[in-house]
N, C-alpha and C positions, 0 to 999 in steps of 0.2 A: 504494500500500500504506500503510495507517495505521500510526501509531507503535506501537499495541498489537500489530499483526500482526508488525511487525519485531521487537519485543521478544520475542514468543512464539517466533518462528523462531530467535532467538539462544539463548533459554533452554532449549528442548526438548533439544538435544544436551547442554547443560551439566547438565541435570537427570538425564539418562540416565547420564552419566559419573559424576556425584556419587553416584547410587544404587549403581552398580557398585562404586565405591571403598568406600562404607560397608559394603556386603555382603561384599566381600573382606576388609575390616578385621576382621570378626567371625571370620574363619577363621584369622587370624594369631595366633601366640602361642608360648610355649615348646614346645607340641605342636600343630602345624598340624592343623586339622580337615578332614574330607572331607565335601563336600556330599552325596555319595551316601549316606553313613551318616545324615546329618541328615534327608534326604528320605525315607529308608526306616528309620524308627526301630525296626521290629520285626525287622530283620535280625539274626541271631545275631552277637554281638560289638559291636553298635553302641550298646549302652546307655550306655557311658561317654562316647562322643562326644556323644550326644544330651543327656546330663545336663550336661556341661560347656558346651555351646552355649546351652541354655535357661536355665541357672542362673547362669552367669558371663559368657560372651562377649556374648550378645545384650543383656542389660540394660546392660552397660558400653558397648557400641558405641552403643546408642541414647542413653545419657547423653552420650557424647562428641559425637554428631551434634547433639543439642539444644543443648548448651552451646556448641559451635562456631558453630552458626547464630546463637544469641543474642548471643554476643560480637562476631561479625562485623557483625550488624545494628546493635548498639549503637555500634560504631565508625563505621559509615557515617553514622548520624544525628548523632552528636556532631561528626564532622569537618565536616558540612554546617553545623550550628548555630554552631560555634566558628570556622568558616572556617579551620581549621588541619588540614593533612593528617597531622600527627603526634599528634592527639588520640586517646585510647583510652578504652575503657569505664571505666578506672580513673583517668582524669584528674581526676574530681571527688572523689577521696579515698575512694571507696566501698570499694575493696578494703582500704585501710588501716583504715577503721573496723571492717570485719568482722574483720580480723586482730587488732585490739586486743581486741574483744569475745571472740573465740575464745581468745586468749591468757589473758585473765582467767578464762574458763571452765576452761581447763586448770589454771591456778594454784589455783583453789578446788575442783577435782575435780568439776566439773559433769558429770553423766552421765545415763544412762537416756533415756527417751522421754516425750514428751507428745503424746497423740493420734496415736501412731505415728511421730512425727517426732523425731529425735534432738535433745535439748536443746542440744547443742553447735551444731547447724545453726541452730536458732531463735535462739540467742544471736548467732551470726555475722550472721544476717539482720537482727536488731535493731540491731546495731552499724553495719551498712551503711546502714540507713535513718537512723539518728541522724547519721551523718557527712554524708549527703546533705542532711538538714534543716539542719544547721549551715552547710554550704556555701551553701545557698540564702539563709539568714538573713544571713550575712556579705555576700553579694553584693547584698542589698537594703537595706543600711544607708543608702544614699543613694537619692534619688529617681531614677527611671529604671531602665532595664534594660541593663546593660553586660555583654556576654559575656566581655570581658577580665577584669572584676572577678570573674565567676564562675570563670574559669580560675584566677586567682590565689588565690581563696578555696579552691578544691580543693587547690592546692599547699600552702597553709597547714595545712589540716586533715590532709592526708597526712603532713606533717612532725610535727604534734602527735601523731597516732596512732602513727607510727613510734617516736617517743620513748617513748610508753607501752608499746609492745611491748618495746623494749629494757629498760625498767625491770622489766617482768614477768620477762623472761629473766634479769635480774640477781638478782631476788629468789627465783626458783624453783630447785628442785633440777635435777639433770641430766636426770632422766626427763621432767619437765615441759618443760624447754627443748627436748629432742628432739622431743616431741609438737608444740610450737609451730613449730619449724623445718620438720618434715615437712608440717604442715598448710599452711604458707605457700608451700611449693614448688608445690602444686597437683597433684591426682590424681583419676583417675576410678575408683579402686578400690572405692568404696562399692558394696555389693551390696544396694541398696535400690531396687527398681523404681519405688516411688512418687516418687523424686527426679525421674524423667523427667516424670511428670505435673505435678509442682510447677513445673518450668521451662516446660512447655507452657502452663500456665495464664496465664503472663505473655508468653511468646514469641508466641503466636498473636495476641493483641490488638496487640502491638507491631508485628508484621509487617503486620497489617491496617492499622494507622495509617500505616506507611511507604508502603504502596501507595496509600492514600487521599490522603495529603498529599504525594505525590511532586512535584507542581508547586510547592507551597509550599517544599519542601526545595530544589528547584532555585533558586528566587528568593532564599531566605534564605542560600544559600551565596554569593551575590553581595553583598547588603546588605539590612538591615532596611528601609531607606527604599524600595528598589525593590520589595520584597515588599509593603509596605503600599500603594504606589501601584498595584499590580496586584490589590488586593482581598484580600490575605491578612490574616487576623486574627493579627497577629504575636504578641501576648502569649499568646493562647490556644493557638496552635500550638506555640510554644516551651515553654510550661509543660507541656502534655500530653506533648510529646516528652521533656522532661527527667524527668518523673515515670515514664513507661514505661521509659526507659533505666535510671533509677535502680533501679526495682523488678526489672527483668530482670537487671541486673548483680548486685544483691544476692542474688537467689535462686540464681544460678549460683555465686557465691562461697561462699554458705552450704553448698552441696552438694558443690562440687568444690575449694574453695580458690581463691586468686587465680592463675589460669592466664594467664600474660602473653603479649603480642604478637599473639594471634589477632586482636583488634580493630584492630590496626595493619596487619598484613601482608595480611590477606584483602581489605579494601577497596581497597588499591593493586592487588592482582592482578586484582580484579574490574573496576576502571576500565581497566586495560590490555587486558582482553579485551573489555569491553562498552561502553566509553566512559563519559562523565560524567553521562548522564541518570539522575536519581535512581530512576526506576521500574526500569530495568535493573539498577542497582547494588544497590538494596535486595533484589530477588529473587535476583540472582546471588550476592551476598555471603552470603545465608543458605544457598544451596546449596553454595557453595565452602567456607564455614566449617564446615558439617556434615562434608563430606568431609575437610577439612584436619585437624581435631582428631581425628576417628576414625582417620585414617591415622597421625597422630603417635603416638597411644596404641598402635596396633598395632605400630608400629616400636619403641616403647619396650619392648613385651613380647617382641618376636621377635628383635631384633638384638643384644641384650646378654646376658651370662651371667646377670646379675641384672636383675630388672625395674626399670626407671627410672620415677619419676613423670613423667607427661606434661609437667609444667611444665619439667622439665630440657630436654626436646626442643624445646619451643616457644621457650624462652629462647635456646637455641643458634641456632635458625633466625632468631629475631628479631635477634640480634646480626649474623648473616651478612647479613640484609636491610638493616640500617643501613649496614654496610660497602658494600653494593651501591649504596644511595642516595648515599652520600658519593662513591663512585667514578664514578658515571654522571650525576649531576645537579648543577646549580648551586643549592644549597640556599638561597643568599642571594636568589635571584630569586623565591622563593615558588612556589606550585603552578602548574603549567602545564596549560591546558585545550586 
């Protein structure tokens, strides 16, 4: 049996389960919905359910699925490139740059839309790209390409942007501060179906790249020298991967805010289920990430008296996951294959 066949046999059940979880997530909320009424929209008394499903639940669930798949995929690629199992899509300071730009937008009352896209989202997207560009330039100050320098540059930019956000909240009034804090928690409450398409425009090429470059990712996760000796164009592969990850994270943060820990938790779960081969992990993480974030958002809607932003739920799960890692693994020994 070929490697592709084995991967397919593993992923088919996972795809079915993930699809069921995403579908079930669209039914959960303060008022649970009935599939029978949704499938028979002309039945007397079903109009309210149908309207809620198509106007609110379905766009929100699809947004959660796309954002979760994107964050998980970005986490898989970054952890392979940086050879660090704790790397996340926000490691490069992308979320901090978006947060600073959004905070400045709130401070100066930026509102309205441009070409149908909220100016606040455009501003956050621009801030994320600016942070990514600054990180890359800082990492390239010396000759050569050092992933450790890239990681440290991301930390520096994140601290700089965080200081900027604190300054904005100090200068702003209470209403603006509340808006900044709520945005930074992360939420899927935007009722803009086009947000799903904006994420898909970057998610699909990133996923295609991950599948195409899976062998290179396997080799790069070991060392650049080994990858180069096996014929991998290391510079081009790493540059393309970072560009796609940066764009993907930026568009997700611009539409949903910085939703934490998805890109950390899901790759670990995927490797536990499917092993370490990049092809399985890339595809599996996208499926599990879609189901994971959709389910977290559904639980945030259904389990509490007041609706919680999904970022609260993912942060709680992320903290629990870190406790699990500390309790069950020797973190000083590095990643185990």
